[in-house]
C-alpha angles and dihedrals in degrees: 000000000000091000091052091048090052093048092051090057097053115111104232113134119173110295094021104065095138096111091054090047091052093045094051094046091048091047092051093047091051097042106023094094089064093053121101087247121019105229129227108241111221116195138136144114091302088064097036105204096342126108132210120196114199121202123186114303105345124217100162135033128215117209122204121172116223099198129096136204119258144129138282123217111239123174132315094011092309120147129206122202121249101209116327111318121169109254108213117166113254097021110153116238129191138193145125135258137167090292096053138254121005134208114177140163125239114238121195114204118198114220122194112249091356137084115273114267126223129229138168128236112210140147091254142017114277127224116263112258095025113148118226124195136185115282108247117246108177116205125178138172135161093288110025145039119203132187142116118285102027076139099096113346087077088056088053091046089053090051092051091049089049089052090064093066105022116119102173125023149066129263114199120194106201138192139222097024093135091056098046104284134275107170105055093076094063092038088055091049092050098048094041094049097040103036106016090236115155106161127078146180119213111222101202139121126261136195132275104237141159088284103034115056141185116266098016098100141268117323120242107198119222089186146332123168084323122064113214120203107277097219090058094047090048089053090053092048091051091053091045091054090053091051099065088220113138113256139158130205120242127205117180138161097211139037127069144202145185084297090073091054091047090053092050092050118099090246124095099245127165113206142175130191112228119174148134117265121245136196125221093033119209092005135108088260106059107162129200132178114241092223090058091051090053091047089052093051092046094046094052091051091049095046096044091055092051109034 
């Protein structure tokens, strides 16, 4: 879990994913020679801050978004949300600006007849446009890991663990998912036009709900705000049943992922969201069961060898 702990502490809010990009590329360069197949690393201006790892002859792509939720400094100590973070009074936020490191406190101001506004409390004024993120506080016991940004550093961790054993496939590390997308369209174009790949798995984290519980396996989503093609999802469920790996089926009306952006692209992609469930979503205290993490890793390996 040390790799996951390290990933959760990387400052990479939506729109500023460069540190995650650099970490992943460095990790692959250092460790790729020990993988079953050493991947080709595809990066460059045509992919902005995204990364594609190519293994063998790919048939399926895995998408994992690198960005996190957070806040942007506005004017007069005001904060604007990046994505949908929980806004609990007193939450500790960190970042960097032209004057160095920052540690600030989140202040929630109630306004009559209006939505609450957000401000920071810090020892000095912060540069406009500075991104602030939750301060990591890693907690671990025999059953659970808990920290900010399991969504989606756990999805990236799963992708990096998959990379160790993958022989044929693509792993795409994307940007801007927490703020509605923006990179998946050109990633879809690139992998469809260059490799003919048109099926995908979405390595992301879902919610613990009344129907998806801790410790009962990875969640395979039948739908959320996006509706994947049923024949593809049924294929995945059939393979999952053969695997013997614990899984649970998710059905939700809301929530979305890189799968939504894939479906809205002009390319004929099938996709399915598969991820471990977490509690305390979009907060500093995101909590995931270790057995569900292992089921997620095992399921991706099994599916990628058979799809």
